[in-house]
C-alpha positions in Angstrom: -0.2 28.4 -10.1 -2.2 26.5 -12.7 -1.7 27.7 -16.2 -4.4 27.5 -18.9 -2.4 25.1 -21.0 -2.3 22.5 -18.2 1.0 23.2 -16.5 1.1 23.5 -12.7 3.9 25.7 -11.4 4.9 25.6 -7.7 7.4 27.8 -5.8 9.1 26.8 -2.5 10.0 30.1 -0.8 12.1 28.2 1.8 15.0 28.1 -0.6 17.1 31.3 -1.0 16.5 31.6 -4.7 13.2 29.9 -4.7 12.6 26.4 -6.1 10.3 25.9 -8.9 8.5 22.6 -9.6 6.4 21.9 -12.6 3.7 19.3 -13.3 1.9 18.5 -16.5 -1.7 17.3 -16.9 -2.5 14.4 -19.2 -4.2 16.8 -21.6 -1.4 19.3 -21.5 -1.3 21.6 -24.6 -4.6 20.4 -26.0 -7.3 22.8 -27.4 -7.9 26.2 -25.8 -11.5 25.5 -25.0 -10.5 23.1 -22.1 -11.5 24.4 -18.7 -9.1 23.2 -15.9 -9.2 23.6 -12.1 -7.1 22.6 -9.1 -8.8 21.0 -6.1 -7.9 19.5 -2.8 -10.3 16.6 -2.4 -11.6 15.3 0.9 -9.2 12.3 0.7 -6.3 14.7 1.1 -5.0 14.4 -2.4 -4.5 17.4 -4.7 -5.8 17.0 -8.2 -6.4 18.8 -11.5 -9.6 18.3 -13.4 -10.5 19.2 -17.0 -13.7 19.9 -18.7 -14.3 20.7 -22.4 -17.1 22.7 -23.9 -18.3 26.2 -23.3 -17.3 27.4 -19.8 -16.4 23.9 -18.8 -19.9 22.5 -19.3 -18.7 19.1 -20.6 -17.7 16.0 -18.7 -15.2 16.5 -15.9 -12.2 14.2 -15.9 -9.1 13.9 -13.6 -5.9 14.8 -15.5 -3.4 14.9 -12.7 -2.9 13.9 -9.1 -0.2 15.0 -6.7 0.0 11.4 -5.2 -0.7 8.5 -7.5 -0.7 6.0 -4.7 -3.6 7.0 -2.4 -2.1 5.1 0.6 0.9 7.4 0.5 -1.3 10.4 1.3 -0.4 11.3 4.9 -3.3 11.0 7.2 -5.6 9.3 4.7 -6.7 6.7 7.4 -6.4 9.1 10.3 -4.1 8.8 13.4 -2.7 5.3 13.8 -4.7 4.1 10.9 -3.2 1.6 8.4 -4.0 2.0 4.7 -3.9 -1.0 2.4 -5.5 -2.1 -0.8 -8.4 -4.5 -1.4 -9.7 -5.1 -4.9 -7.5 -2.2 -6.0 -9.2 0.2 -3.7 -7.6 1.8 -0.6 -9.1 0.6 2.7 -8.4 1.7 6.3 -7.9 -0.5 9.3 -6.2 -0.6 12.7 -2.6 -1.9 13.4 -3.7 -4.8 15.6 -6.4 -6.0 18.0 -4.8 -3.8 20.6 -6.5 -1.0 18.8 -10.1 -0.1 18.0 -11.6 2.4 15.5 -12.3 5.9 16.7 -15.5 5.8 14.7 -17.0 2.4 13.8 -18.9 3.9 10.9 -16.0 5.8 9.4 -12.7 3.9 9.2 -10.9 7.0 7.9 -11.2 8.6 11.4 -8.3 6.5 12.6 -7.7 4.2 15.5 -6.9 4.4 19.2 -5.3 2.1 21.7 -7.8 0.1 23.8 -5.4 0.9 26.7 -3.4 4.1 26.3 0.3 4.0 27.2 0.0 6.5 30.0 -2.8 4.3 31.5 -0.9 1.1 31.1 -0.4 -0.8 34.4 1.6 -3.6 32.8 4.5 -3.8 30.5 4.7 -1.6 27.3 5.7 -3.7 24.3 6.3 -3.1 20.6 3.9 -4.5 18.1 5.8 -5.7 15.0 4.1 -5.0 11.6 5.6 -6.7 8.6 5.4 -5.0 5.1 4.4 -1.8 6.8 5.7 1.7 6.9 4.8 4.8 8.9 4.9 7.7 6.4 7.6 10.2 6.9 7.9 13.4 4.8 9.8 16.6 5.0 10.5 18.4 7.3 10.3 15.3 9.6 12.9 13.4 7.5 15.9 15.0 9.1 14.6 15.0 12.6 13.4 11.4 12.8 16.0 9.6 10.6 18.7 7.5 12.3 20.8 4.5 11.1 20.0 1.4 13.1 19.6 -2.3 12.8 16.1 -3.8 13.1 16.5 -4.7 16.8 17.8 -1.3 17.8 15.1 0.4 15.7 12.6 -1.4 17.9 14.3 -1.1 21.3 15.4 2.5 20.9 11.8 3.5 20.3 10.6 1.4 23.2 13.1 3.0 25.6 12.2 6.6 24.5 9.4 8.4 26.3 8.8 10.5 23.2 8.8 7.8 20.5 5.4 6.4 19.5 6.4 4.1 16.6 9.3 3.3 14.3 9.9 2.1 10.8 13.0 0.2 9.5 13.4 0.6 5.7 14.7 -2.9 4.8 16.4 -1.8 1.6 20.0 -2.1 2.8 20.3 1.5 3.8 19.8 0.8 7.5 17.4 3.8 7.8 15.2 3.8 10.8 12.5 6.5 11.4 11.7 7.1 15.0 8.2 8.6 15.0 8.0 11.2 17.8 4.8 13.0 16.9 1.5 11.7 18.4 0.1 11.4 14.9 1.3 8.5 12.8 0.0 7.4 9.4 0.6 3.8 8.2 0.8 2.0 4.9 0.8 -1.8 4.5 1.4 -3.7 1.3 2.9 -7.1 0.3 5.7 -5.5 -1.7 6.8 -2.9 0.9 10.3 -3.7 2.2 9.7 -2.2 5.6 9.1 -3.4 9.1 7.4 -1.2 11.6 6.8 -1.1 15.3 4.3 0.7 17.5 3.9 0.8 21.3 1.0 -1.1 22.9 0.1 -1.9 26.4 0.7 -5.6 27.4 1.0 -8.4 24.9 0.8 -7.5 21.2 -2.2 -9.1 19.6 -1.6 -9.1 15.8 -4.4 -9.0 13.2 -4.8 -12.1 11.0 -2.3 -11.7 8.2 -3.7 -10.6 4.9 -1.0 -12.6 3.2 -1.8 -16.0 4.7 -1.2 -19.1 2.7 -4.1 -21.1 1.3 -6.2 -22.9 3.8 -5.9 -26.8 4.2 -9.2 -27.1 2.3 -7.9 -25.1 -0.6 -4.7 -27.1 -0.6 -6.7 -30.4 -0.7 -8.7 -29.1 -3.7 -5.5 -28.1 -5.4 -3.9 -31.5 -4.7 -7.0 -33.2 -6.2 -6.9 -31.1 -9.3 -3.2 -32.0 -9.8 -3.9 -35.7 -9.5 -6.8 -35.5 -12.0 -4.6 -33.5 -14.4 -1.8 -36.1 -14.3 -4.2 -39.0 -14.8 -5.8 -37.3 -17.8 -2.4 -36.5 -19.3 -1.3 -40.1 -18.9 -4.4 -41.4 -20.6 -3.9 -39.0 -23.5 -0.3 -40.2 -23.9 -1.5 -43.8 -24.0 -4.1 -43.0 -26.7 -1.6 -41.2 -28.8 0.9 -44.1 -28.5 -1.8 -46.6 -29.4 -2.8 -44.7 -32.5 0.9 -44.5 -33.5 1.4 -48.3 -33.3 -1.8 -48.8 -35.2 -0.5 -46.6 -38.1 2.8 -48.5 -38.1 1.1 -51.9 -38.4 -1.4 -50.8 -41.1 -0.9 -52.3 -44.5 -2.8 -51.2 -47.6 -4.9 -53.9 -49.3 -2.9 -53.7 -52.5 0.3 -54.8 -50.8 -1.3 -58.0 -49.5 
């Protein structure tokens, strides 16, 4: 329930006594003439918006969001889609070149394998995705969580007929999530301490890494800039030293 002062109150009936959660908008407690409304947007995120003026006729601004990191919204990039950020904006892509977009004109529709596992005539392998996690939220947490090392997190999923993908949370906990539903939602980012795996038919063909080092051309340019900087600094030191010696050897005319 959204209260008029900007407090959102939620009740979870699955608990015996009920569990109440509260969220506050950024304009919580401000003037009474603020009109607020709660909306589930088409990107899957729940937000509160505020508008001032008579009957909310003023500018509409977002004052709260259920998920601040859009890539952590389950299903934002569709089934088997991978969400990442480019220029601070969330973008959707496929896990590897073993996949293709469901809709070339809408990357949020998700991805599909070029050869489905049930149609695979060769070996089924596990594609490894660094800095990637497949989102897992309640009630799936308890059903899909096991404690395994990275090799077992991959091989156990590969050996299971019901496992589609797996994620190892590399934070020292040893938590491995075996994704048994057909729908998986991925998130990739340079700071994510997770390694994930997903089944593919045949040899895994990774995408080019978005975290590649600078190209040889860029390295050459950087090397040239360093050399030029060193030379200029050396010349500057020589000039300063020369001026210093000149000042030491200078004698006023009166002392001659």
